[in-house]
LOTORLO-510918 format. One record per residue: x, y, z of N, C-alpha, C in turn. Coordinates in steps of 0.05 Angstrom, whole numbers, plus 5000, padded with zeros to 4 digits. Layout:
! residues N
XYZXYZXYZ...
//
This chain:
! residues 812
407544546467407744606438406444876433407245016412406045276405404245246381402145396382400245386359399645676351398645696326398045966315395045976310393746176321390846216317390346466302388346466284387846696267386546916283384946856303383647066318383446976347384247146365384347076393382247246408380247126421378247286436379547416460378347626470379447756494379547576518377547406522377547236545376946946536378146746549379946766572382846786564383446806538386246796530387847026541386547266543388047496553389347436580387747306598388847246624391047046622390746856604392846656600395446786593395346966573397847096563399047276584397447386602398547566622399847416645399547156645400846986665399447016692396847086692395447126717394146866727394146666710393046406719395246236730395446226756397746106769397245816776394745746777394145466785394445286761396145076764396544886742393944746736392344696756389744566752387844746735387945006742386245196727387145206698389845206693390745206666389744966650389844736663388944496651385944506644384344616663381544646658380944826634382445056633382145236611382845106584384944956584385844826559383644626550382444486569380344296561377944446550377244686562374944826553375244946525377645036519377945176493379145006471380244776478381644616458379844536434377244476438375544406414375444646395375244896406375145126388377745176374379945136388382645206377383544996357382644746360383744536343383344586314381244736307380744786279382744976266384345116283386245316274389145236278389544986287392344906293393844856267396344966266398244906244400844826257402644696242405244616253406744866263408244826285409645056296411745166277412744996259414845096240413645296220410945296218409645486199408245706213408545726239407045926255407946206246406046386244406646666236407146836261409146996260409747166283407647376287406247456266404347676268401947606286401547346291399347266308400247216336398447226356399147176383399846886387401946826401402846546405401846446432400946206432400046076457402045876466402545866491404545686501403745576529403745306531403245186557405745216574405645366596408045426611407745326640409945286653409845186681410245406700410845656690411045886708410446136692409646356705408946596691411246696674413746656682415946756667416246626640415146386637415446236612413246286592411346456599409246506580410246656556408846636533409846766508409847066511411747196497411847486498409447606483408247796495405847926484406748206473406048276448406748536438405748756456407348966460406749186477404549356465402449406481400149556471400949836462403149936474404050206467404650226438405450006425406250016397404049886379401649886388399449796371398150036358396149986340394850206326393250376345392650276369391150436388392750676398395350646398397050866407399050926384398451126367400151176344403051236353405051116339407851166347408651456342407351586322407851856315405251996309405352266309402952416302402652456272404852546260404852586231407452466219407052296199409252146186409452236157411852336150412352416122413652186107412652136083414051956064415752126046418352126051420252286035421052146010419152085994419551925970417151975951416851805931414751845912413551575904411351595890410151365876409551135895410050885886409150645900410050625929412650675935413650645962412450855981412051095970410751305987407951225995406451105976403751005982403950786003405850606000406150386019406750486047408450686050409050806076406550936088405051076072402751226083400451026091400250806076398350606084398950486112401550436116402350326142401950536164402450786158402051006178399051026184397351016164394551036169393450806186394550566181393750336197394550366226396650526231397550576258396250836269394250936254392651166262394351426264396351456247397951696246397251856222397752116223397252286199399452246179398752296153400652256131401252506116403752546109404652786094406252686070405652796046407052726022408452966011410652915996411953125980411953035951411853235933411753165905412953385888414253295866415253485846413053555826413553765810411553845791410653625773412553455764411953235746410253015759410053015786408552825801405952935812405053165801402653295812400153135810400152935791397752765789398252485799400452445814401152185824399352105848398851845851397151745873398351815900400951825902402051885929401452165937400952345918400152625926397352635936395452535920392652555929391852345948393552145954392851945974393752026002395252246005396152326031394152506045394352526071392552716086393253006077395853056074396753316065399153276046399453446026401653416008402853686002405553695998406953945994408653925969408554135953410054135928412954205933414754055920417654115921418354305898420154485903421054675883423654565870423654555844426054465830427554705820430154705826431854935817431954945787432255195777432355235748434555075735433854925714435854765700436354495712435354445736435954185750433953975741434653725744432853505737430653475757428353355750426153315769427053145793428952965789429852795811431152955833432453175825433953335845432153445868429553495862427853595883427553395906427553135899427252925920429952875934432053015926434652995939435353245955433453435955433953695969433353665998435353606014435053556043433953806057435054036051434254276065431254336060430354306035427554366029425654166042426453916042424753706054424453746084426653816098426553866127424754116132425054316116423354556120420354496117419754336098416854256094415954086118417653906128416953736151416453916175418054116180417554296202414954446199414454546175411954686169409554516174409754256168407454076171407353936198409054016217409153896243409553596242411353506224412053226221413953146244413452916256415252826277416752576269416252466245417752236235417852246204420152186193420452176164421451896156419951776138420751516127421751566099424351496093425451566067424851366045423651136051423050936030425550806020425750765994428150665981429050855959431650845952432751035933432951315945433351505927433551785936435351815961434251915983435851976007435651756028434751516020434251306040436851206054439151236040441651146052443551376058442451616060444051856064444551906094446951886104447551966132446952256137447452426116446952706119443952766124442252616110439352656113438552566141439452336150438852236176439752426198442152546194443152746213441452996213440653086189438953326187436353286202435153046199432752986214433152996244435352876252436052876281436353156291437853326276438353606284435753766286433753686269431253836269429253726289430053516305428353396325426253216312426753116288424952936274426152656273424552456278425452176278425852086249428251976244428851856218428051556220426151466203425251196204427151026188429250936201431350786188433650746207435950656196438250606213439350866226441050836246442251066258444351186239445151426246447251556229449751386228450551276251452951096251452550856233450150736234449550506216449750586187448750816180448850906152451650966144453251096162456051146155457550886149456750676164458050416160457150276135454450266131453350086110452450216085451850476085451050606060453350636041455850656052458250656036459150366034459150256009459649966006462549896013464350086012467150016020467349976050466050156066466150116095464549876103462349816088460749576094462449326090464149336069465849106064467849066086468949296096470849276119469549156143466949236148465549126171465048826168464448736143464048456138466548296144468848396135471348266139471948236169471348456184471848456213469948256227467648206215465748016228466147736218468147686201468747416192466947326170465747516156463947436133465547436108465347226091466947206067466247426047468247546035467747766015469147705989468347845968469647825942472048005942474347925931476648095929475948355915476848585926476248835914477849065925476949315919478449555928478049585958480149705970480049745999478349996007477750165989476250405995474850515970473550745973472250875951474250975931473650955905475351055884474051295870475651495865474451745854475751835828477951705820479251785795480251545779480951595754481851385736484351245745486251395756488751275765488251075787486551135806485950945828484550695817482850735797481450505785483450325770485250435755487250275741489050115760489850245781491650115801490249885814487649915821486049705834485749465816485049515791484549295772487149155765489249295765491849165760492448965782491549015806492048835829490248595829487648635824485748415828485048275801485648405778485248275752482348295742482048245716479348255703478147975704475547945702473548155700472948275727471948525727471148665752468348785748467248855770464649005770465049265785464349485772464449755784461749815796461749905822459249955835459350235848457050365849456850615863457250565893458850735906459350705934456750745950455050925941452550975955450250875937447950805949445550735934445550455924443650395906443250125896441350135872439849915869437949905847439149875820441749785819443049755793444250015782443850245796444850495787447850515792449350605772452250645775453750375776452850175761454149915761454949845732457349745728458349665702460149425705459849225688461648995688463749045666466349015674468549065655469948805650470048715625471448475618473948525601474048765589476248835571477449095582480149105582481549335594480849595580480249585554479649835539476949965548475249805561472749905570472950025599475149975612475350045640474750335646476250515634475850805641473150905631472250855606469650945598467450845616467550595624465450485642465650605669468050665679468350795705467051075704467651225683466451495680463451485679462351295664459451265661458251195688459451005702458350915728458451145748460651295749460951515767458951735762458551795737456652005729453751925737453051675732450351575739449951575769452051495784451851485813451551775824452951965813452752245822449952345817448752285794446052385787443952255805444351995812442251845826442451885856444951905867445251905896446852135907447752315889449152555897452052495905453152255898455852175905456952015882459052105869460151965845462351765851462951725877465051535883464151245877466051065871465450785865467350605880466750355880468750155889468649925869470749755870471049545849471349275863470049075852470348805862470948615838472248395844472548185824469748085817469248055791466647975782466247675785464147595799463447305802461547235780462447055763460946995738458646795745456246855734453846685736453246605765453146795783452446725811449346735815448546635838445746685847445946925867443847085866443847325884441847265906442847225930441147155954441447375974439247475985439347686005437747606030438747686053437447616078436247866090433647856095432248076108432748076138433748296149434148306178432648546189432248546215431148776229432248776257433249006266434449036292433249266308433649276334432549486350434649676361437149656352439249836360440649756386439849536398441149446423443149216418443449136393444948906386443248656382440648696386438748476382437748496353438348296337437548286309436348016303434148016287432947766278433047776247433047536235432847526206430047426199429047516177426347436167426747256142428647086144429346896123430447046098430546906076432047016053430247046029431347186009430047215983431947145961430947025939432546975916431947195895433947355889433547585871435347555846435647315836437547255814436547345787433947375783432947465757433347765755435447845741436248125739436748205710436448465706437148585680438648835686441048855675442849085680443149125710443448905725443948915754441549015769439249035757436749115770434848885772433848835796432148595799429548625784428548405774426148395758424048215772424847985780423147795794424547695819423147695841424247605867422447395879423647225895421947025909422946985937421146905955421946835983420246595991421546416005424446406010425946295985428646285987430146155965430045855969427845735960427045475969428945255958430545315939432345105928435145115941435645295960438245315973438545065991440944955993441444746013441144866041440044716060439444816087441944916101444144776097446644856111447545136101447445176075448245436064446245656073443745586073441745786083442345866111442945676128443545736156446045906159448045856142450446016142449846306135448246346114447546616106446046766127444146636141442746756163444646836185446446666191448346716213450246946206451246956181452947176173451447446175448947446165447447696165446947796194446247616211445547696239448147786254450347636250452847706264453847976255453748026229454748286218453148516229450548496229448848726237448648746268448848526281448748536311451248676321453548616309456048746318455849046314454349136294454049426289451749556305450449386322447949486336446049616316445549466296443849566274441049616284439849846274437149916282435449936257433049826259431049826237431549616216430249636193430249426173432649456154433649236145435849246126436148976112437748966092438148716076441148666073442048426079444848346075444848176050446448256030446348126004448947965999448547735986450647545980450547455951452847385940452947235915453746945923452546755909453146475913454146365887456646275886457746175861456845895854457845785832456945525822457745305841459745355859460545155878459345195905457245365906455645425930457345565951459245725943460845885961459646165962458946265986457646525989459746745991459046985980460747215983458947455990459647596011458247846019458748055997456548195990456948415971456248695983454048705999453248966010451048926030450649146045448249166063446649396052444149346046442349566039440849666064441749886075440549976101437950126097435949986088433350106081431349886075428949966071426949776060427549736031426849506020427349445992424749415976424949445950422649415933421349145938422948945940421948665942421148585970420848775989420248696016417548556018415848585998413148475998413148166000415148035986415147745986415747646014417447786029418047706057415647746074414247966070411848006086409747786081409547706056407447506050408047226062410547146063411146876073411546876104412247106116412547106145410247226160408547376146406247496159407047746175409447846171410448076187410348326169409048536180408948786165411548936171413348946151415949066155415849366158414149506143414049796145412849876172410849746180409649796206411749746228413249526226415349466246417449686246418149786222420050006221419150246237416650316234415550556248415550516278414850276286414850216315417650216327419550096313422250096323423450386324422750536304423650816303422550976327420150886336418951016360420050916386421850726385423250636409422550356418421050206403420349936411422649746408422749546425424649326422423349106405424948916396423848696380421848536396422448496422420648336439417948486442418048746444415648896449413748886425414848846401413048816378412748526368413648346385413148056380415047926360417448046355419247926336421347766351421047506353422847326366423747116346426347076344427446916322426246636319425946496341424946216339422046206330420646426331417846436322417546526293419746596280419546706253420246486233418446406217418946206196417146256172418046186149416346236125414146026121412146116108409845946102409245966072409745756057409345756028411545906013410845995989412746135972411346375960412846595958411746845946413646935924412447045903413947155881413047435875414947615869414247885861415247945832413548065816414248155790413848455788415848595777415748885774414848945745412549075743411449145717412449425711413849455689415049715681413949795653414150055648413250155622415750165604416549925595418849885578418149705555419549735533419149565510421449355508420949105515423048905515424248865488422748895466423748845439425549075430425649285444427449505438429549535460430449315470432349305492431449455516428849425522427549535546427749845546427449965522427350255521424850355536425150555553422750655568420750775549418250725555416050835539414651055555413751255542412251475555409651515541407851665554405251715542403051705564400651685555398351675573397151395574396651295598395451035602392451065595391550945573388850975564386950775578388050555589386450365603388150235624387150225649388650095671386749935688387149675688385349505705387149305720386849315747388449145764387648855763389548675770388948395775388248365804386848145811386148095839385747795842384747725866384147445871385747335895385247085901386546955924389546955921390947035942393847025941395147225923393747445917394947645899395047915914397348035913397748305926398648495904397548745905398248945886399349185901401749275893402849535903403549705878402049915873402550075850401150335850401450485829400350765828398850815802398350605786397150645760394150705761393250845741390450895737390050995708387650965698387051055671387351365670388951455651389451745648392151825659393551635673396251695684398151755661399651975664401652045644404451935653405651775637408251655642410351845631412051955649414152135641416851995640418852115627421451985625423352055649422252185669424052295690424752105712422951905717423351735740423451435732423751265752423750975748421250895733421450695716419250625698417250425711417650345736415850155749413150285754411050155745408350265749406750105770407449855773406049685793407849435798407649325821408949075827406848885838406748645828404948435837406448235853405248145875406347935892404247725895404947475887403147255891404247055911402546925925403346725946401846465942403246245946401945985944403245785963402145555965403245355984405845235974406445265948408945165937409645335913412045285902413145445881411345425856410545185848409045145824406345295825405045275848402445415852402845715850404945815862405446105862406046205833407646055818408246135790405646145774404045935776401545925761399746165768399746235793398046465802399146725791401846755790403046995779402447015749402546795734401946795706399146895701397246785717394446875714394247175721395647265741395447545750396447725728398647665716399747835694397947825670396847605664395047575641392447735645391547755670389047895676389448195677391848285682392448575684392048705656390848935656390449075630391649355632393749405617394949675615395149745586393849955577393950035549394950325547395950395523396950665518399950685519401250505534404150495535405050205535407450155525408549885525409249805554409049545560409849445586411549195582412849105604414448865603412848615611410248625612408648395620409148155602409148175576409747935559412447815565414447995571417047895578417047735604415547845624415347705650414047435646412047415629410747155624412646965610414347065593416446905580418346785601419146945620420946855641419646645658417146695666415746505684415246245670415046245643414446005628416945855619419345965624421745835615422445585631423245365619423745115634425945145655427945315650430045345671428845485695427245695691426045835714424245645729422845465716421045285729422445095748425145065745426644895764427145035790426845305790427345465814430245535819432045455800434945515803435845675778436245935782437146105760439446275770441046385752443246565759442646845749444447025757444147305748444547335718445647135705446147145676443747035660441646955674439446815661438246975637437747225641436447385620438447425597440947485603442947525582443347265566443147035578443646785565441246685549438946825553436446745539435246995525436547095504435547335491432747305478431947055473429247015462427047105481427747135506425747235525424647505518426247655503425447935495423647935471423447715457421747705433418847655441417647875449414947845461412647835441413047955417410847965398410247685386412147505387411847245375411647025396411447095421411346905443408646755444408646525455406246385462406546265490404246255505404346165532402445925536402845785557401245545562398745605577396745715563394045755574392045595558390045505572387945345558386545505537386045765542384745935523386646015501385945985476387646055454388146355453386046515461386346805461388346895482388546755504390446825525393246725520393446505505396046385500397646535479396346685461397746815439397347115442399547275447399247565450398147695425398447575402397447695377394347675376393247485390390347465391389147585416390847625436389847715462388347975460389348165444388048425443386948485415386648275399385848315371383148455368381148365384378448485382378548775391379948825412380149105422381449285402383649185389385049345369383249405345381749205337379949235314377849435319376649425343374549615350375649905351378049935363379250205364379850305336380750125318381350205291378850305276376750145279374250225265373150485276373350515303372350765315373951005305376550975302378251195293377551265264377151055247376351105220373651245218371851165235369151285234369251575241370951655259371051935268372952095250375351985244377352155231377952075203376751855193377151775165379851635162380451555137382951425131385251625131387251575147389451775150391051805124391252055114392752105090395652055093396652105118399552065122400451775119398451585120399151305115398651225086398151415069397951355040395051335030393151385048390351365039389651585019388251504997387451694977384351704978383351924988380451954993378851924967380051994944378651984919378151694910379751504920379551224912377851064931377051194953375451044972372551044963371450814960368650794950366750864973365151064968363351154988360750984987359650905009357250745009354850904999353150774984350850904973348750924994347751174998345751215018342951235006342751254980340151274967339051564969336851604957335651874958334051924983334652144996333152225020331752485014329152485014327652725007328052935029328353195021328653405041326053425058326353515083323953535100322153765092319653735097317753945092317554135116317954385111317854585133315154715132313754705154311154825157311455125162309655285152309755565158311355715137311255985138312756135119315756135126317356095105320256085109321456365105323156435123324656685120326756635098327256845083329256805062332056785074334056705059336856665068338656895062337457125060339057365053340257495078339357415102340157555126338357785133336157815117334258035122331757945137331457675142329157575156329957455182327957365197328557235222329157435244329657315268330057485292332757625291334657515277337357625278337557905265335757955246335958215233335258445253333558385273332958585293335458645310336858425318339258465333341458615318341758545292343858675276343258965270340659025265339859295258339659485282338659385305338059555327339959525351341559315351343559275372342459125396344159045415343458875438341259005456341459265461339559395479336759385468336459445442333859445429332759155427334658975422333758685420332758595447334058685468333158615495330358735500329958985491327359115495325158965478325858885454324058735437323158475450325058335462324358085475322458125499322958335514321158385537318358455529318158585506315458675496314058455480315558245473314358035457312257885473309957835460307757705475307857405475309257285457309356995455311856875468311956605467314256465479316556455458318956535467321356515451323056285461324356145443325955915452328855945443330655815458333455785451333855485445334655425421335055145413338055075419338454845432341154765439342054505425340654435403341254175390344154165381345254375371347954375359350154395381349354425406351454425427350754235449349054315466348554155491347253885485345453875465344053625460345953405451347553465431349353245421351753215440352253425457354353385478353353185498350853195506349853015527349252745516348152725491347352465480349452325465351252475452353252345435356152425441356552515466359252595475360452795456358852975445359753195427361253095402360352865392361752745370360552805342358452975341357353045315359253235301359953175277362053325263360753555247362453745239361453975224360053895198361053695184359953625159356953535162356353405185353553325189351853575195352953765210351354005216350954175191352854175173352554335148350254225131349853965131347753845115344953935123344653995149341954075158341754375164343854525157343954805165341754975153341354945126339355115113336555065123335954805129333354745139332954845168335154845183335054945210334555245209335755385191335455675188332455745184331155575168328255625162326555555187327255325199325555235222325855415246328155535251328555685275328855985270327856075247328056355241326956545262324856445276323556615296324356545324326556385327327556315354329156545365329256565392330956775404333956725397334756475398337556415391337956115388340356045377341255765376343955755391343955605413346555565427347955335413350255405399351455215381354555215383355655355403358555385404359455435432362055405437363155455464363055215482363855255507363755035526365454795517364454555522365854315515365954275485363954395470363954355441366554465428367454685438369954795428372354605432372554515457374854335465374754075449372353945448372153685435372753705405371853925392372353955364375353945358376854075375379754085370381153825377380553725401382153505412381353225403378653185398377652925391376852905361375553115351374753105323376853215304378953335316381153455300380053645279378153815288376954025271377554295283377554495266377854765276375154875284374754945310372155045319371455315306373455465299372855725286371755685258372855485244371855425217368955325219368355165239365555075243363655305246364455495263362755725268362355895242364455945228364256115205362755985182363155725178361655585157358655575163357955515187355155505195353855775194355355985200354256255200353356335172354856245151354156305124351456175116351055925126348655775119346255835137346755955160344556025178344756325185343856495166344156785170341956915187339656775192337356905204336956845233338556655244338156575273340556675289340056825311342256905328343856655339346456655335348156445346348956525374348656325392349356375420351556175429353356265446355456095456355456095487356655895498357055875527359855975533360056185550362656295558362956255588365056105596365556045624366956275639365956515636367156745650370056775644371756795664374656835661375956585649374556365648375656115637375156095607373656285596372956285567371656015560373055855543372055585536373955365546375655445565377655255576376955165604378955065618378554955644380455075665381355325659383055465677382755765672383555925691383356215687385456305666384556485647386356585627386756885633388956995623389457285626387157445614386657675625384357835617384357895587386857975577386958045549386257815530386857565539386157335523383157305521381757345543378757325543377557535526378557785528377558005512377957955482380357865475380857805447379257575436378857375453377257145445374357225439373157385457370357475453370157655428372157825423372157995400372157835374373857625373374057465349371557295346370457185369368057025367365757185356365457445364363357615353363757665324366157715315366757765287366157515270366657275282366257025267363456935266361657065282358856995279357256955305358456985328356956955353355457215359352857185365351257425371350657445401350157215414349357215442351457065459352357185480354357065498352856995524352556735529351456655556353756615574354056795593356356805611355656655637357356465644356656275665359056215683358556175709360556075728359055885747360055635749358655435764358255505794360055675804359955755832358856035836357856155814356856435814358956625825361456575819363656745829363557005813362957225827362457485814364757575797367257555807369557655792369957505766369457235766369657085741367457175722365057215732362857295715363357575704364357755720364758035712366658055688368857895688370657905666369257815640367757595642366357495619364257685608362757815626360758005618362058245605364258355616365558585604366658525577367958285575369258215549367058175528364858035534362757985515361458255507360958425526359758685521361458855502364058865507365859035491366058925462365558665459365658555432363358645415361258755427358858835413356558635414356958415429354958205430352858255451350758095449348558095468349457925492349258025516350357885540348057785557348057525560346157395578347557285603346957395626348157315651346757075663348256865667347056615677347556585707345456505721345556455749345356145753347356025766347355735771345555685795343355545791341455505812341555215823341455185849341254925861339754965888338554745897337254765923334254815920333154955940330255015941329955285955329355495939329055755951326655785969324755585966322455595984322955496012325255366015325955256041327855446056327055576077328755766092331155636106331155376108333355236122335655166104335555246078337555166060340155336062340155526080342555676086343155886065345555876054346556086036344856126012343955915999342655935973339655975976338956205986336256285992335156455969332656525970331456705950332856975950333557075973334957325975337657315961339057085964341657045951341457085921339456955908339156965879338157235870336457365886335557635879337957835879339657805899342057975900343957925877344257665870345957585847344857705822342157695818340957805794341458105793341258235816341758525816344658595809346558435818349358485811349858445781348558245770348858195741347658425725345458525733344158755719345959005721347159045744348959275747351459245729352258995724354558955706353859025677351259035670350459115643349558885626348658665638347658445621344958525608344358405585341958475571339658285578340258055589338157875597339257695619337557555634338257375655337457095647339156895655338456615651338856465677337056275682337356105706338255835697340655755705341755495697341255295719339655095713338854895733341154695736342554715758344954555763344254285775341954255787341354005802338753865792337753945769335353805759332953845776332654085788330354125806327954245792328254345768326054455753324454245739
//
């Protein structure tokens, strides 16, 4: 009998598997010695996972279990550098598998994906150029550009993922011509199966039942009319290339035939670069069952059981499960046999899926072969324990199924797995895609939960690509346990800022028909109430979790109050500020200022020296001054650090006159620039220029100082020189006296532009040196005392009026 062990020690099992123990007596002795340890890990052979080493009591060395070839383990990477020629979730999945095999990873990305996880999660990433006027998708379909990048990056294998070029024979051929391994089927396989019409011909030749339909690809209206006249309505129009529900239309009325054909053809052309379609008789209310297969190109193909993908919307899968546990065993066996026979005859190489429709009388019909990895491959991985993407890479490197341990009789499912695709769509608006910024993103986790996604707080959702943000896969010992786990997972997930289909998914999982495990592709259309997510309730013990209206009530209330506190009642919603009763604060006596107060005419305080004598003389005055002079930062850095720069102008105006008296003899007040400028605009919705000018009127005696980030001005990127000059000129006119010019890396060119612009505006220029480390330690390398002395000298040569040391590491 065969048993499955979670962990196999190197000895003595290694010798057992190599067949070096020839003595039957010695085998028996070994079995007696290790059986107490192994017994704790024994499971029925029907549930054994192929991913683990199999033990077999054999009567000869030839009968010992096949051991995976060490050549294709992570110790020996199948390739040096693997490119994921795709984006988002599947690109991340490919690179994770490559990393586990100890190979380098290369990503490609379009401009719209510059902040995507697949870009910054790769070892190296390269930007795709989009042609002028073309859609962002087109960059991921540019074969020539992708191959050029692969050569530049010394890539020796390209995994296309799903969608885009994954089913393109031209792309596979281009890889082959460039000496790069295409991680997928052969060019011949793709020519046969990526075109659904030739795949149908292959199925007929293999004796697999098919749905009546067109004999080849159709490219014009006349061909479409002729075909439908022969097979009758209803029909389904499908893109010849690709999948994922793109380029598919169901036609029930003759008047819709040509408009639907044109729409399907146009969508197919945009998605896959090929607008041809084929037509089949439409099978009403079928189940959609697909069989996962994998072959090594020698005619040896194994199946990894089947998946039920019947929960669909607009022909795109929403929820998938493995295995299809409610299928009759005889039908299941037939589907497995059809899938293996069809792909074996084609000497299929790598992973693929053979898809069937099963009608109400349990008659199966072949519909297509998807010659690629699928979105829903995760459920198969979870129940079989086989890493499909890793297996793809190994087979592409030349491994046989036996060498990587894939033997049919050893492959069987364990438990049930379900996958839900979480998309940024609004179910109540017929699943209209939503865009915007994700303000909160928190993943679900726990036993039996797998997450494949690219979401994070701050992610910008654009309208250019597929709306899936994450897919969750849960696994349990039975269907009911798996469904309960998925409900909890979706409820635990937190995505804010954009609409998602999570409430809709919970509605589906809670529906009594779904709970039977037997649904058809018409399930969503026949139950439109599933889309009514705002009034749904779910079966959770907690009242807050059971009702979506209460689920986020506290959070919404806190956000509302916070917005009112910062921005007030919005006038655009009808709020009348004059009718809002202001809370009584009572009388607050003004503070007593000690010492003589300078008058508010602008003729007292330190500022009059700067205005009358200019920056050079003010600098001389400071050097000759015998006492300590201070720069107060309360209006900028203090409330930036303590209150996230949320103090509004109206609060500063209330204390402005007192501040003018208290700080009349200060060197300056740093009260503008840096993050204060940015936050005033973006978060407080105030004009930073108005803040400066209003405060200048009330504080005439204290020099105002600002933080200028060199060539970055008050932003976070380099600006054109003329912008920086104009900015400093206007800042000086509006009331800034002192410009503290700063660059966190002490980059001279950035500092020079800021110093020149501030100087030409007529302001006092303070050159800041960013200090870190310990100048007393000669082992600190670059940042020595000499380094800072030289920097100070360069700043003086630029014409600064004073020097500042900015403590970057809290060492003072």
